[in-house]
C-alpha positions in Angstrom: 73.7 -132.7 -15.8 75.4 -130.4 -18.1 73.1 -129.3 -21.3 75.7 -131.1 -23.6 75.0 -134.2 -21.7 71.4 -134.1 -21.6 71.4 -133.2 -25.4 73.6 -136.4 -26.1 71.1 -138.6 -23.8 68.0 -137.2 -25.5 69.4 -137.6 -29.3 69.3 -141.5 -28.7 66.7 -142.6 -31.0 63.9 -141.2 -32.8 62.3 -140.0 -29.7 65.2 -138.5 -28.5 66.1 -136.7 -31.5 62.5 -135.0 -31.7 62.9 -134.1 -27.9 66.0 -132.3 -28.8 64.2 -130.5 -31.7 61.6 -129.3 -29.3 64.2 -128.2 -26.8 66.1 -125.7 -29.3 62.8 -124.3 -30.4 61.6 -123.7 -26.7 65.1 -122.3 -26.1 64.9 -120.0 -29.2 61.3 -118.5 -28.0 62.8 -117.9 -24.4 65.7 -115.8 -26.1 63.3 -114.2 -28.7 60.7 -113.3 -25.6 63.4 -111.6 -23.9 64.9 -109.7 -26.3 61.5 -108.3 -27.4 60.9 -107.6 -23.8 64.2 -105.5 -23.5 63.5 -103.7 -26.5 59.7 -103.1 -25.9 61.3 -101.5 -22.4 63.8 -99.7 -24.1 61.6 -98.0 -26.6 58.8 -97.2 -23.9 62.2 -95.8 -21.9 63.1 -93.6 -24.9 59.6 -92.7 -25.3 59.0 -92.1 -21.9 61.9 -91.2 -19.7 59.9 -91.5 -16.3 63.2 -90.9 -14.3 64.0 -87.7 -16.2 60.6 -86.6 -15.9 60.6 -87.4 -12.2 64.0 -85.4 -11.9 62.5 -82.4 -13.7 59.3 -82.6 -11.5 61.5 -82.2 -8.4 63.6 -79.6 -9.5 60.7 -77.4 -10.6 58.7 -77.7 -7.3 62.1 -76.9 -5.1 62.7 -73.9 -7.2 59.1 -72.3 -7.3 58.7 -73.4 -3.4 55.8 -76.0 -3.8 55.1 -77.9 -0.4 53.4 -80.7 -2.1 52.0 -81.9 -5.6 50.7 -85.2 -7.4 51.6 -85.8 -11.2 49.7 -88.4 -13.2 50.4 -89.6 -16.9 48.3 -92.0 -18.7 49.1 -93.7 -22.0 47.2 -96.2 -24.3 44.5 -96.7 -21.4 46.8 -97.4 -18.8 48.6 -95.6 -15.7 52.1 -94.9 -16.7 53.0 -92.8 -14.2 51.3 -91.6 -10.9 53.5 -89.9 -8.2 53.3 -87.8 -5.2 55.5 -85.4 -3.8 56.3 -83.4 -0.6 53.5 -82.5 2.4 50.4 -81.6 2.5 48.9 -78.3 4.7 48.7 -80.5 7.8 52.4 -81.4 7.3 51.7 -85.2 6.3 53.2 -86.6 3.2 51.3 -86.2 -0.1 49.6 -89.8 -1.0 47.5 -90.9 -3.9 44.4 -90.2 -1.6 45.4 -86.5 -0.8 42.6 -84.2 -2.0 43.3 -81.0 -4.2 41.1 -78.3 -5.6 40.8 -78.1 -9.2 40.0 -74.6 -9.8 38.8 -74.0 -13.4 39.5 -77.7 -14.4 36.0 -78.1 -12.7 34.9 -76.8 -16.1 35.6 -80.1 -17.9 33.6 -82.2 -15.3 30.8 -79.5 -15.6 30.5 -80.3 -19.6 30.7 -84.0 -19.2 27.8 -83.6 -16.9 26.0 -81.3 -19.3 26.7 -83.8 -22.3 25.3 -86.7 -20.3 22.0 -84.8 -19.6 22.1 -83.7 -23.3 22.3 -87.4 -24.5 19.2 -88.3 -22.3 17.5 -85.6 -23.7 16.7 -83.7 -20.6 18.4 -80.4 -22.1 19.8 -79.5 -25.8 23.0 -77.4 -26.5 20.7 -75.4 -28.4 18.2 -74.6 -25.3 17.9 -70.8 -24.8 18.9 -69.5 -21.2 15.8 -67.3 -21.5 13.7 -70.7 -21.8 15.1 -72.2 -18.8 16.1 -69.2 -16.6 13.7 -66.2 -17.4 14.5 -64.6 -13.8 17.8 -63.3 -15.6 16.9 -60.5 -17.2 20.6 -60.1 -19.1 19.6 -63.0 -21.4 15.9 -61.9 -22.3 16.0 -61.9 -26.1 19.5 -62.4 -26.4 19.6 -65.9 -28.2 22.1 -67.2 -26.0 22.2 -71.0 -25.7 23.4 -73.7 -22.9 26.2 -74.2 -25.8 27.2 -70.7 -25.9 27.5 -70.6 -22.4 29.9 -73.7 -22.2 31.9 -72.2 -25.0 32.2 -68.9 -23.1 30.6 -67.2 -26.1 27.4 -66.1 -24.4 28.7 -62.3 -24.4 29.2 -62.5 -20.6 32.1 -59.7 -19.7 35.1 -61.4 -18.3 34.6 -59.7 -15.0 31.6 -60.0 -13.2 30.1 -59.6 -9.6 30.8 -62.4 -7.2 28.4 -63.7 -4.1 30.0 -64.8 -0.9 32.3 -68.1 -0.9 29.4 -70.1 1.1 26.7 -68.9 -1.2 24.6 -71.5 -3.0 24.6 -71.9 -6.9 21.4 -69.9 -7.2 22.8 -67.3 -4.9 25.8 -67.0 -7.2 23.5 -66.7 -10.6 21.8 -63.9 -8.9 24.6 -62.0 -7.7 25.1 -61.4 -11.5 22.1 -58.9 -11.0 21.6 -57.1 -14.3 25.0 -56.7 -15.8 25.3 -56.1 -19.6 26.4 -58.5 -22.0 29.4 -57.0 -24.0 29.1 -58.9 -27.1 26.1 -60.9 -29.0 25.9 -64.6 -28.6 28.7 -66.6 -30.7 30.5 -63.5 -31.9 33.8 -64.1 -29.7 35.2 -65.9 -26.9 35.2 -64.1 -23.6 36.5 -66.3 -20.8 34.2 -65.8 -17.6 33.3 -68.2 -15.0 30.1 -66.7 -14.8 29.2 -69.0 -18.1 29.3 -72.0 -16.1 27.5 -70.8 -13.1 24.7 -70.4 -15.3 25.0 -73.3 -17.3 24.9 -75.4 -14.2 21.8 -73.7 -12.9 20.4 -74.2 -16.1 21.2 -78.1 -15.8 19.3 -77.7 -12.2 16.3 -76.5 -13.4 15.8 -78.9 -16.5 16.6 -81.9 -14.4 15.0 -80.8 -11.0 18.4 -81.9 -9.3 20.8 -79.9 -7.4 24.0 -79.4 -9.6 26.0 -81.3 -6.5 23.6 -84.3 -6.9 24.2 -84.3 -10.7 27.9 -84.2 -10.6 27.9 -87.0 -8.5 25.4 -89.2 -10.0 26.9 -88.7 -13.7 30.3 -88.7 -13.5 32.2 -88.7 -9.9 30.2 -91.8 -8.8 30.8 -93.7 -12.2 34.5 -92.9 -11.8 34.6 -93.8 -8.1 35.4 -90.1 -7.0 34.9 -89.3 -3.3 32.2 -86.6 -2.4 32.3 -83.9 -5.0 32.9 -80.9 -2.6 35.0 -82.9 0.0 32.9 -80.6 2.4 33.5 -81.3 6.3 32.1 -78.8 8.9 31.7 -76.2 6.3 35.2 -76.4 5.2 37.4 -78.5 2.4 39.4 -81.2 3.3 41.7 -79.8 0.3 44.1 -78.0 2.6 46.5 -76.1 0.6 48.8 -73.2 0.6 48.5 -69.4 0.5 51.7 -67.3 -0.4 53.0 -64.8 2.1 55.2 -62.8 0.1 57.8 -65.6 -1.0 56.4 -68.3 1.6 53.5 -70.7 1.3 51.5 -70.9 4.4 49.2 -73.7 5.2 45.4 -72.5 4.5 41.9 -74.6 4.5 39.5 -72.9 2.2 35.6 -72.7 2.5 33.8 -75.8 0.3 32.4 -73.3 -1.8 29.5 -75.9 -3.2 28.0 -72.9 -5.0 30.9 -72.8 -7.1 31.6 -76.4 -8.2 30.6 -76.1 -11.7 33.3 -73.7 -12.1 36.1 -74.0 -9.7 35.3 -76.3 -6.5 35.5 -80.0 -7.9 38.0 -82.0 -5.5 40.0 -85.1 -6.9 43.0 -87.1 -5.8 45.8 -88.4 -8.0 44.1 -91.6 -8.5 41.0 -89.6 -9.3 42.4 -87.8 -12.0 44.0 -90.9 -13.7 40.6 -92.3 -14.0 39.2 -89.1 -15.3 42.0 -88.8 -18.1 41.4 -92.2 -19.3 37.9 -91.7 -19.7 38.7 -88.6 -21.8 41.1 -90.3 -24.0 38.7 -93.1 -24.8 35.3 -93.5 -26.8 33.3 -92.6 -23.7 32.9 -96.0 -22.1 34.2 -97.0 -18.5 34.3 -100.2 -16.9 31.8 -101.9 -19.0 29.1 -99.0 -19.2 29.1 -96.0 -21.3 29.3 -93.0 -20.0 29.0 -90.7 -23.4 28.9 -91.5 -26.9 32.0 -91.5 -28.8 30.6 -88.7 -31.1 29.3 -86.7 -28.1 33.0 -87.2 -26.7 34.6 -85.9 -29.9 32.1 -82.5 -29.7 33.2 -81.8 -26.3 37.0 -81.7 -27.2 36.7 -79.9 -30.6 37.0 -76.5 -30.3 34.5 -73.9 -32.2 35.1 -70.3 -30.8 38.5 -68.8 -31.4 40.6 -67.9 -28.4 44.1 -66.7 -28.3 45.9 -69.2 -29.6 43.3 -71.9 -29.1 39.9 -72.9 -30.0 37.5 -73.1 -26.8 35.3 -76.6 -26.9 33.1 -77.8 -24.0 35.4 -77.3 -21.0 38.5 -77.6 -22.6 40.9 -75.6 -24.9 41.7 -77.0 -28.1 45.3 -76.4 -30.0 48.6 -77.5 -30.7 51.5 -78.3 -28.5 55.1 -78.9 -30.5 53.2 -79.9 -33.5 51.1 -82.2 -31.9 47.3 -81.9 -31.2 46.4 -80.9 -27.6 43.5 -80.3 -25.3 44.1 -78.9 -22.1 42.6 -76.8 -19.3 44.1 -75.1 -16.2 43.0 -73.7 -12.7 44.1 -71.3 -10.7 42.7 -70.9 -6.8 44.5 -68.9 -4.0 45.6 -72.4 -2.4 45.9 -74.8 -5.2 46.7 -74.6 -8.7 46.5 -77.4 -11.7 46.7 -78.2 -15.0 45.4 -81.1 -17.5 46.5 -82.0 -21.0 45.1 -84.5 -23.4 47.3 -85.6 -26.5 44.6 -87.5 -28.6 46.7 -88.5 -31.1 49.1 -90.3 -29.0 46.4 -91.3 -26.6 48.5 -89.7 -24.0 47.0 -87.5 -20.3 48.9 -85.5 -18.2 47.4 -83.8 -14.8 49.6 -81.8 -12.5 48.1 -81.0 -9.2 50.2 -78.4 -6.8 49.0 -77.4 -3.2 50.3 -73.7 -3.2 49.2 -70.6 -5.1 48.9 -67.0 -5.5 46.2 -65.1 -7.4 49.0 -62.1 -7.9 48.6 -61.0 -11.3 52.5 -61.8 -12.4 53.4 -61.7 -16.0 54.4 -65.5 -16.1 52.4 -68.6 -16.6 51.6 -70.7 -13.1 53.9 -73.1 -11.9 51.4 -76.0 -12.3 51.1 -74.8 -16.2 54.6 -74.8 -17.0 55.2 -77.9 -15.6 52.4 -79.9 -17.2 53.5 -78.2 -20.6 57.1 -79.6 -19.9 55.9 -83.0 -19.0 53.9 -83.2 -22.4 57.1 -81.9 -24.6 59.1 -84.7 -22.7 56.6 -87.3 -23.5 56.8 -86.2 -27.1 60.4 -86.7 -27.4 61.2 -82.8 -27.2 63.4 -81.0 -24.7 61.3 -78.1 -22.7 62.1 -74.8 -23.8 64.0 -73.6 -20.5 62.2 -70.3 -18.7 64.1 -67.3 -18.3 62.5 -66.0 -15.3 60.5 -68.5 -13.0 57.5 -67.8 -11.0 59.7 -67.7 -7.7 62.0 -65.3 -9.5 59.4 -62.9 -10.4 57.5 -63.1 -6.8 61.0 -62.2 -5.3 61.5 -59.2 -7.3 58.2 -58.3 -6.7 58.3 -58.4 -2.7 61.8 -56.6 -2.9 60.2 -53.7 -5.3 57.1 -53.7 -2.8 59.5 -53.8 0.2 61.4 -50.8 -0.9 58.4 -48.8 -1.5 57.2 -49.6 2.0 60.8 -48.4 3.6 61.1 -45.6 1.3 57.4 -44.2 2.4 58.5 -45.0 6.1 61.3 -43.0 5.7 59.2 -40.2 4.3 57.1 -40.4 7.2 59.8 -40.0 9.6 61.2 -36.8 7.7 58.1 -35.4 7.5 57.3 -35.8 11.2 60.5 -34.3 12.3 60.1 -31.0 9.9 62.1 -32.4 7.1 59.6 -32.9 4.4 61.8 -34.0 1.2 59.0 -32.7 -0.8 59.3 -29.3 -2.3 55.6 -28.9 -2.9 54.4 -30.9 0.5 50.4 -30.3 -0.1 50.8 -31.6 -4.0 52.6 -34.4 -3.0 50.0 -35.6 -0.2 47.3 -35.3 -2.6 49.4 -37.2 -5.2 50.1 -40.3 -2.5 46.2 -40.5 -1.5 45.4 -40.4 -5.2 47.8 -43.3 -5.8 46.7 -45.5 -3.0 43.0 -44.8 -3.8 43.9 -46.5 -7.1 45.6 -49.4 -5.6 42.8 -50.2 -2.9 39.9 -49.9 -5.6 41.9 -50.9 -9.0 43.8 -54.3 -7.8 40.8 -55.8 -6.3 38.6 -54.8 -9.4 41.4 -56.0 -11.6 41.3 -59.6 -10.1 37.4 -59.7 -10.1 36.9 -59.6 -6.3 35.6 -57.4 -3.6 37.8 -56.1 -1.0 36.9 -58.9 1.2 37.9 -61.3 -1.2 41.0 -59.8 -2.2 42.3 -59.9 1.3 41.5 -63.4 1.8 42.9 -64.7 -1.3 46.0 -62.1 -1.3 46.5 -61.3 2.0 50.0 -60.5 2.0 49.5 -57.8 -0.7 46.2 -56.6 1.2 48.8 -56.1 4.3 50.9 -54.5 2.4 48.5 -52.1 0.7 47.0 -51.5 4.6 50.5 -50.5 5.7 51.3 -48.2 2.8 47.7 -46.5 3.2 48.6 -45.9 7.1 52.0 -44.5 6.2 50.2 -42.5 3.7 47.8 -41.1 5.8 50.3 -40.1 8.6 52.5 -38.5 6.2 49.5 -36.4 4.5 48.4 -35.4 7.8 51.5 -34.3 8.9 52.1 -32.5 5.4 48.5 -30.8 5.8 49.4 -29.6 9.4 53.0 -28.2 8.2 50.8 -26.5 5.3 48.4 -25.2 7.8 51.0 -23.6 10.0 52.8 -22.2 7.3 49.2 -20.8 6.1 48.6 -19.2 9.4 52.1 -17.8 9.8 53.2 -16.3 6.6 50.7 -15.6 3.6 53.6 -15.1 1.2 54.4 -18.7 1.4 50.9 -19.9 0.8 51.2 -19.9 -3.2 54.7 -22.2 -3.1 53.0 -24.7 -1.1 50.0 -24.8 -3.2 52.0 -25.0 -6.3 
């Protein structure tokens, strides 16, 4: 029966007219509901163009040769976007259960553990380091507190000694030895991972529990994370990729449980979605309270000036395109990532990549740039195009290093064949030796690594330095040999060779 026939029949009598009236009311409600649904969908699509974001992610990963990634966007307490890309270090597809190491994003987890213990009066932000860790001479009579450590304002230098990767937290702290502080506590922000190692050791001593236990009990357990270190047979399940020149090569790092407070927490895409939702809330989670709203605000509020931000407790506090932003990144030899909170918009973003490099290139890590781009797109802005990407910088670096290596090889051939291009061979040999010694000592020192750790984290550059060192030794020995022949044969030619 047609709508017209139905309304004609329903219209007969008083009951029919009432039925007809309710029919048109119901039909109007359906139309309005559908229109509002379409409008809300259009507004959401305008505010969050998820397909444009997805396309930008894929393009960035391809241009920068990133094998696999996970990206999460939460908004208004819900997961808006959670997608994975590419392959893990074993060649399997990245999924929502794939584990990534977080690097320095781990500091936000450590700060949350600390604030949980502070609210239970296990320790206070004002607790002096010396009162809990009297075995550390560098904090005697310093006045440095737990809060100074969590804000990177204790006066510890940026570069500090490292223990071996498998060392415990207590051994990591002991490796700091008797280093000198370079500023009074609270005077300025000096980012140093050692601050969070010492802070976590304070939490251990105050609570009588290991930091791994505290992390699991206070944060990861309530949020439904897997094992905090994801350790299995002494290795980390977070299988990533190190760069060998331009190409990512699978690499499985050590678990580094002793560095959980500063670099080695692991998480999946789903884990990060829950963590972001908690950070954007009032401290409650699934009916229980992890932290008071005021403590959560304290954790996100910067108090020590950095470069373009104010450091809070495990977070940097600043702005992005005029909107308040709270963020932290992490870079390891085989993983890198970035998380950004936009508190005023109730939006959180996390980018996790399973390939990285610790080369000191003059460009932002791919994860950091990608997270910022996504935040700008969510804010309705167009990301600022990057002129030179990480992959272009990397290609330029290795083209230059390759050219230097070929030049040195050519020099060795000429020296050994008696056609040394240097007009003063002995001086050239000394100069080459000094340059190589500066590289061997200077680069690991700049990256705050021992030579063993340097070779482990940037094996491609370590191999290049080794090859250059070998060629330099051969050319220098050849030049010294020629100099000795000249000296023994003709004294008159000695002076030019020494000049």
